[in-house]
C-alpha positions as CSV (number, residue, x, y, z in Angstrom):
1,M,149.6,77.6,108.3
2,Q,148.5,74.3,106.8
3,L,147.3,73.7,103.2
4,V,144.2,71.6,102.6
5,T,142.9,70.7,99.2
6,L,139.1,70.1,98.9
7,K,137.0,68.9,96.0
8,V,133.5,70.5,96.2
9,E,130.6,69.5,94.0
10,D,129.7,72.3,91.5
11,G,126.1,72.6,92.7
12,F,127.3,73.0,96.3
13,L,130.2,75.4,95.8
14,N,128.2,78.6,96.4
15,Q,126.9,77.3,99.8
16,F,130.3,76.1,100.7
17,M,132.0,79.4,99.9
18,Q,129.3,81.3,101.9
19,Y,130.3,79.2,104.9
20,I,134.0,79.7,104.3
21,N,133.5,83.4,104.0
22,T,131.9,83.5,107.5
23,L,135.3,82.3,109.0
24,P,137.8,84.9,110.3
25,K,139.7,86.3,107.3
26,N,143.1,86.1,109.2
27,K,142.5,82.4,109.8
28,V,141.4,81.0,106.4
29,E,142.7,82.0,103.0
30,V,141.1,80.7,99.7
31,L,143.6,80.0,97.0
32,K,141.9,79.5,93.7
33,N,144.6,77.7,91.6
34,T,147.9,76.0,91.8
35,L,149.7,79.0,90.0
36,S,148.6,81.2,92.9
37,L,150.0,78.6,95.4
38,E,153.3,78.5,93.6
39,I,153.6,82.3,93.3
40,K,152.8,82.7,97.0
41,K,155.3,80.0,98.0
42,R,158.1,81.6,96.0
43,I,157.4,85.0,97.4
44,E,157.4,83.6,100.9
45,D,160.7,81.7,100.2
46,I,162.3,84.9,98.8
47,E,161.1,87.1,101.6
48,S,162.3,84.6,104.3
49,G,165.7,84.3,102.6
50,K,165.3,80.6,101.9
51,E,165.7,81.2,98.2
52,T,167.4,83.9,96.1
53,Y,166.6,84.8,92.6
54,L,168.2,86.9,89.9
55,T,166.4,89.9,88.5
56,F,165.2,89.6,84.9
57,H,168.0,91.9,83.7
58,D,170.7,90.0,85.7
59,G,169.4,86.7,84.2
60,L,169.7,88.1,80.7
61,D,173.2,89.4,81.4
62,D,174.2,85.9,82.5
63,I,172.8,84.4,79.4
64,R,174.6,86.9,77.2
65,D,177.9,86.4,79.1
66,N,177.6,82.6,78.6
67,I,176.9,83.0,74.9
68,V,179.8,85.4,74.5
69,K,182.2,83.0,76.3
70,K,181.0,80.1,74.3
71,Y,181.5,81.7,70.9
72,A,184.4,84.1,71.7
73,N,187.0,82.0,70.0
74,S,184.9,81.1,67.0
């Protein structure tokens, strides 16, 4: 799937969206903001195995371990 960014004049947005909504739902997806794009990309990367991430708790454990190692001899 390709990503296209469009700028649409405010007064024309409703008409434009009506047209977009007539297109097949499995062919066109409207993404409303860049945060949505970033989240979708990260989910796709994780699901495809392209990226791996720590869980929240594992990340906290790593931070704690690093702090303990840094100050263990203090």
